[in-house]
C-alpha positions as CSV (number, residue, x, y, z in Angstrom):
1,M,66.3,90.2,108.4
2,T,66.0,93.6,106.9
3,D,69.3,95.3,106.1
4,R,68.7,99.1,106.1
5,I,66.6,100.5,108.9
6,V,65.3,104.0,109.7
7,V,65.2,104.5,113.5
8,A,63.0,107.5,114.3
9,G,64.0,108.7,117.7
10,G,67.2,106.8,117.6
11,A,69.1,109.1,120.0
12,G,66.7,108.4,122.9
13,Y,67.0,105.9,125.7
14,I,65.4,103.0,123.9
15,G,66.4,104.1,120.4
16,S,70.1,104.2,121.2
17,H,70.0,100.6,122.5
18,V,68.1,99.5,119.4
19,C,70.8,101.1,117.2
20,V,73.5,99.2,119.1
21,E,71.7,95.9,118.4
22,L,71.0,96.7,114.8
23,L,74.7,97.7,114.1
24,A,75.9,94.6,116.0
25,V,74.2,92.3,113.4
26,G,75.5,94.3,110.4
27,K,72.5,96.5,109.6
28,E,72.8,100.0,108.2
29,V,71.0,102.6,110.3
30,L,69.6,106.1,109.5
31,V,68.6,107.9,112.7
32,V,65.9,110.6,112.4
33,D,65.9,112.7,115.6
34,D,65.4,116.4,116.6
35,F,67.2,116.0,119.9
36,S,64.3,117.7,121.7
37,N,64.6,115.1,124.5
38,S,67.8,113.3,123.7
39,S,71.5,114.1,123.1
40,P,73.8,113.8,120.0
41,E,76.3,112.4,122.6
42,A,74.2,109.2,122.8
43,L,74.8,108.5,119.1
44,A,78.5,109.2,119.4
45,R,78.6,106.6,122.1
46,V,76.6,104.1,120.1
47,E,79.2,104.4,117.3
48,E,81.9,103.9,119.9
49,I,80.2,100.7,121.3
50,A,79.4,99.3,117.8
51,G,82.6,100.4,116.1
52,R,80.5,101.6,113.2
53,K,79.0,104.8,111.9
54,I,75.3,105.9,111.9
55,A,73.7,108.0,109.2
56,L,71.9,111.0,110.9
57,L,69.1,113.2,109.8
58,E,68.4,116.0,112.3
59,A,64.7,116.7,111.8
60,D,61.4,117.0,113.5
61,L,59.0,114.5,112.0
62,A,56.0,116.4,113.3
63,D,56.9,119.6,111.5
64,A,55.2,119.7,108.1
65,A,57.7,122.2,106.9
66,Q,60.4,119.6,107.1
67,A,58.5,116.9,105.2
68,E,60.3,117.4,101.9
69,K,63.7,117.1,103.6
70,I,62.6,114.0,105.5
71,N,61.1,112.3,102.5
72,A,64.2,113.0,100.4
73,A,66.6,111.7,103.0
74,V,64.6,108.5,103.6
75,A,64.3,107.8,99.9
76,A,68.1,108.3,99.4
77,F,68.7,105.9,102.3
78,R,66.7,103.2,100.5
79,P,65.4,101.5,103.6
80,D,63.9,98.1,104.1
81,G,61.8,99.2,107.1
82,A,61.7,101.3,110.2
83,V,61.5,101.4,114.0
84,H,59.4,104.3,115.2
85,L,60.3,105.5,118.7
86,A,60.0,109.3,118.2
87,G,57.5,111.3,120.2
88,L,56.6,112.8,123.5
89,K,56.4,110.4,126.4
90,A,55.6,112.0,129.8
91,V,52.2,110.9,131.2
92,G,51.7,113.9,133.5
93,E,52.7,116.3,130.8
94,S,50.3,114.7,128.4
95,V,47.4,115.4,130.8
96,A,48.5,119.1,131.1
97,E,49.2,119.5,127.4
98,P,46.9,117.1,125.5
99,E,46.8,119.1,122.2
100,R,50.6,119.1,122.0
101,Y,50.7,115.3,122.6
102,Y,48.1,114.5,119.9
103,R,49.7,116.9,117.4
104,V,53.3,115.8,117.9
105,N,52.9,112.1,118.3
106,I,50.3,111.4,115.7
107,N,51.8,113.8,113.1
108,A,55.2,112.3,113.6
109,A,53.8,108.8,113.0
110,L,52.0,109.9,109.9
111,A,55.0,111.7,108.5
112,L,57.1,108.6,108.9
113,V,54.5,106.5,107.2
114,R,54.4,108.8,104.3
115,A,58.2,108.8,103.9
116,L,58.3,105.0,104.1
117,D,55.5,104.6,101.6
118,A,57.2,107.0,99.1
119,A,60.4,104.9,99.5
120,G,58.5,101.6,99.1
121,A,59.5,100.4,102.6
122,R,56.2,99.4,104.1
123,R,57.5,97.6,107.2
124,I,57.4,99.3,110.6
125,V,58.0,98.3,114.2
126,F,56.2,100.8,116.5
127,S,57.2,101.7,120.0
128,S,53.8,101.3,121.8
129,S,53.2,100.9,125.5
130,A,51.4,98.9,128.1
131,T,49.6,102.1,129.0
132,V,47.1,101.2,126.2
133,Y,45.5,98.6,128.5
134,G,42.6,99.3,130.8
135,E,42.8,99.2,134.5
136,A,40.6,96.2,135.2
137,N,42.4,93.5,133.2
138,P,43.5,90.3,135.0
139,N,47.2,89.6,135.3
140,P,49.2,88.5,133.4
141,V,47.9,90.9,130.7
142,R,47.5,89.4,127.2
143,E,47.4,91.3,124.0
144,D,43.6,90.7,123.6
145,A,43.0,92.4,127.0
146,A,40.7,95.5,127.0
147,T,42.3,98.7,125.8
148,A,41.3,101.9,127.7
149,P,44.3,104.2,128.2
150,A,43.9,106.6,131.2
151,N,45.8,109.6,129.7
152,P,46.5,111.4,126.4
153,Y,50.0,109.8,126.1
154,G,48.5,106.3,126.2
155,R,45.8,107.3,123.8
156,T,48.3,108.6,121.3
157,K,49.9,105.1,121.4
158,L,46.6,103.4,120.9
159,F,45.6,105.7,118.0
160,I,48.9,105.1,116.2
161,E,48.4,101.3,116.6
162,E,45.0,101.7,115.0
163,I,46.4,103.8,112.1
164,L,49.0,101.1,111.4
165,K,46.2,98.4,111.5
166,D,44.1,100.4,109.1
167,L,47.1,100.8,106.7
168,A,47.6,97.1,106.7
169,R,43.9,96.4,106.1
170,A,43.8,98.9,103.2
171,D,47.1,97.8,101.6
172,P,48.5,94.3,102.3
173,R,52.0,95.5,101.4
174,W,52.1,97.1,104.8
175,R,53.4,95.1,107.7
176,A,53.5,96.4,111.2
177,C,54.2,95.3,114.8
178,N,53.0,97.3,117.7
179,L,55.4,96.5,120.6
180,R,53.7,97.1,123.9
181,Y,56.5,97.8,126.3
182,F,56.0,97.3,130.0
183,N,58.6,99.2,132.1
184,P,62.0,99.6,130.4
185,V,64.9,100.0,132.8
186,G,68.7,99.3,133.0
187,A,71.4,100.4,130.6
188,H,74.0,99.0,128.2
189,P,76.5,96.9,130.2
190,S,79.3,99.2,129.1
191,G,77.8,102.0,131.1
192,R,78.2,104.3,128.1
193,I,74.5,104.8,127.2
194,G,71.5,104.8,129.4
195,E,68.4,106.7,130.5
196,D,69.0,110.5,130.8
197,P,65.6,112.2,131.5
198,E,65.2,116.0,131.3
199,G,64.3,117.5,134.6
200,V,62.7,115.5,137.4
201,P,62.3,111.9,136.3
202,N,58.8,110.5,135.6
203,N,59.8,106.9,136.0
204,L,60.9,104.9,139.0
205,F,64.3,103.6,138.1
206,P,66.0,106.9,137.0
207,F,64.6,108.5,140.2
208,I,66.1,105.7,142.3
209,A,69.4,106.0,140.5
210,Q,69.6,109.8,140.8
211,T,68.8,109.4,144.6
212,A,71.6,106.8,144.9
213,V,74.1,109.0,143.2
214,G,73.1,112.1,145.2
215,R,71.3,114.2,142.7
216,R,68.0,113.7,144.6
217,E,67.5,114.0,148.3
218,K,65.0,111.1,148.5
219,L,62.6,109.0,146.5
220,R,58.9,109.6,146.7
221,I,56.8,106.4,146.6
222,F,53.3,107.0,145.6
223,G,51.0,104.8,147.6
224,K,51.7,102.3,150.4
225,D,48.2,100.8,150.8
226,Y,47.7,99.0,147.5
227,P,46.4,95.4,147.8
228,T,49.8,94.0,147.0
229,R,52.3,92.0,149.1
230,D,53.9,95.1,150.6
231,G,51.4,97.8,149.8
232,T,53.3,99.4,147.0
233,G,52.6,99.1,143.3
234,V,53.8,96.1,141.3
235,R,55.2,96.5,137.8
236,D,56.9,94.3,135.1
237,Y,60.4,95.8,134.6
238,I,62.3,94.8,131.5
239,H,66.0,95.4,130.7
240,V,66.4,97.8,127.9
241,C,68.8,95.5,126.1
242,D,66.2,92.7,126.2
243,L,63.7,95.3,124.8
244,A,66.1,96.2,122.0
245,R,66.6,92.6,121.0
246,G,62.8,92.4,120.8
247,H,62.8,95.1,118.1
248,L,65.3,93.0,116.0
249,A,63.1,89.9,116.5
250,A,60.0,91.9,115.4
251,L,61.8,93.2,112.3
252,D,63.0,89.7,111.5
253,Y,59.4,88.4,111.8
254,L,58.0,91.1,109.5
255,A,60.7,90.4,106.9
256,G,59.8,86.7,106.8
257,H,56.0,87.0,106.8
258,E,54.6,88.9,103.9
259,D,51.1,88.3,105.2
260,A,51.8,89.5,108.7
261,G,49.5,92.5,108.6
262,A,49.6,94.5,111.8
263,I,50.1,92.7,115.1
264,D,50.2,93.6,118.8
265,V,53.0,92.0,120.9
266,N,53.8,92.5,124.6
267,L,57.4,92.9,125.6
268,G,57.8,92.2,129.3
269,T,59.3,89.5,131.6
270,G,56.0,88.2,132.9
271,V,57.2,88.9,136.5
272,G,56.0,91.7,138.7
273,Y,58.2,93.5,141.3
274,S,56.9,96.0,143.9
275,V,58.4,99.5,144.3
276,L,60.0,98.5,147.6
277,E,61.5,95.3,146.0
278,A,63.0,97.5,143.2
279,V,64.4,99.9,145.8
280,E,65.9,97.1,147.8
281,A,67.5,95.5,144.7
282,F,69.0,98.8,143.6
283,A,70.4,99.4,147.1
284,R,72.1,96.0,146.9
285,A,73.5,96.7,143.4
286,S,74.8,100.1,144.2
287,G,75.9,99.6,147.8
288,R,74.1,102.9,148.6
289,D,71.1,103.7,150.9
290,I,68.1,104.9,149.0
291,P,66.1,107.2,151.3
292,Y,62.5,107.4,150.5
293,E,59.2,108.7,151.8
294,F,55.6,107.7,151.0
295,A,53.2,110.0,149.2
296,P,49.5,109.6,148.3
297,R,48.5,107.4,145.4
298,R,48.5,109.1,142.0
299,P,45.3,109.1,140.0
300,G,45.2,106.4,137.3
301,D,47.9,104.2,138.9
302,V,46.9,100.6,139.1
303,A,47.9,98.3,142.0
304,E,49.6,95.6,139.9
305,I,50.3,94.9,136.2
306,Y,52.6,92.5,134.5
307,A,52.8,91.0,131.0
308,D,51.9,87.7,129.4
309,P,54.9,87.6,127.0
310,S,54.0,84.3,125.4
311,R,53.1,85.7,122.0
312,A,56.6,87.2,121.6
313,A,58.0,83.8,122.4
314,R,55.7,82.0,120.0
315,L,56.0,84.4,117.1
316,F,59.6,85.7,117.5
317,G,61.3,83.1,119.6
318,W,62.1,86.0,122.0
319,K,62.2,85.9,125.7
320,A,63.6,88.4,128.3
321,Q,67.0,87.1,129.6
322,K,68.1,89.6,132.2
323,T,67.1,89.6,135.9
324,L,66.1,92.4,138.3
325,A,69.7,92.2,139.7
326,D,71.1,92.7,136.1
327,M,68.7,95.7,135.6
328,C,69.8,97.3,138.8
329,A,73.6,96.7,138.2
330,D,73.6,98.0,134.7
331,H,71.4,101.0,135.6
332,W,73.7,101.9,138.5
333,R,76.8,101.5,136.4
334,W,75.4,104.1,133.9
335,Q,74.4,106.5,136.6
336,R,77.6,106.1,138.6
337,D,79.8,106.7,135.6
338,N,77.5,109.5,134.3
339,P,76.1,111.3,137.3
340,D,74.8,114.1,135.2
341,G,73.8,112.0,132.2
342,Y,75.2,113.1,128.9
343,R,75.8,116.6,130.2
344,R,79.5,117.0,131.0
């Protein structure tokens, strides 16, 4: 396993949980984050959970004017590799502001690659997404399924995957793993770190949680006439702690396989749950009613998608451990104890 890891976007929802897992196994961590969609409080709580300190560089990877500062800090840290989670991530916003999404997400990835290359650390685990897949793939979705992202956010993920593959083809010293997340939910069991979206949540679970805690009047469910068991969309939800362990497994794999090249790996449970099943499970976990109303389908939403996670099991020995009940209980604990997120 690599010992010194740069975590770009380490103060975010997934990044903070990855940092906890890295620190728990004795790794040194340098977080690079501009806190544009995250909070320094998350890192303070990571240190509290882990009982260890994190090195921090507050910087915007996508800002060319900060490149010299970033390169110097990464070189001084002497990393063995990196986890790249930095970037913009709202699907709807990406449709409204495509230029910003391409500029920020792709430039941030290239800046990190340049910094790692200069430091001689050519191993990277990239936070990709199941949004890279097309709409017509059969379930469960395998990594060799057709890619056809339906929005600029998904396209930035796919383009960065291709950049990393081109790097590995051109220079075999580069090793990369594109982790295609399905739907991360839940929170650390301590309730100290979790998902804290700015404004109205874009994803289902934080919207359910904010409704349960009283921040939202009701949940809107988009579509009730899908060809699924109850008419609502079916998704593969994965606990964020299982997801974080997947990053450690990927880093370990790259460290032990000099000829790894660049690989795509799904991180999911392989089980799909409907929106109504998720709402009912959260109601049980929280003991709260979750009022909801139906709304028209959203363009681009598919009826059902869930992962084939067998490649992660075969290559990494990784498998999701936590149940839907665990996801709901941990997500509720975070929301209940932090009704306004990291804002006091």
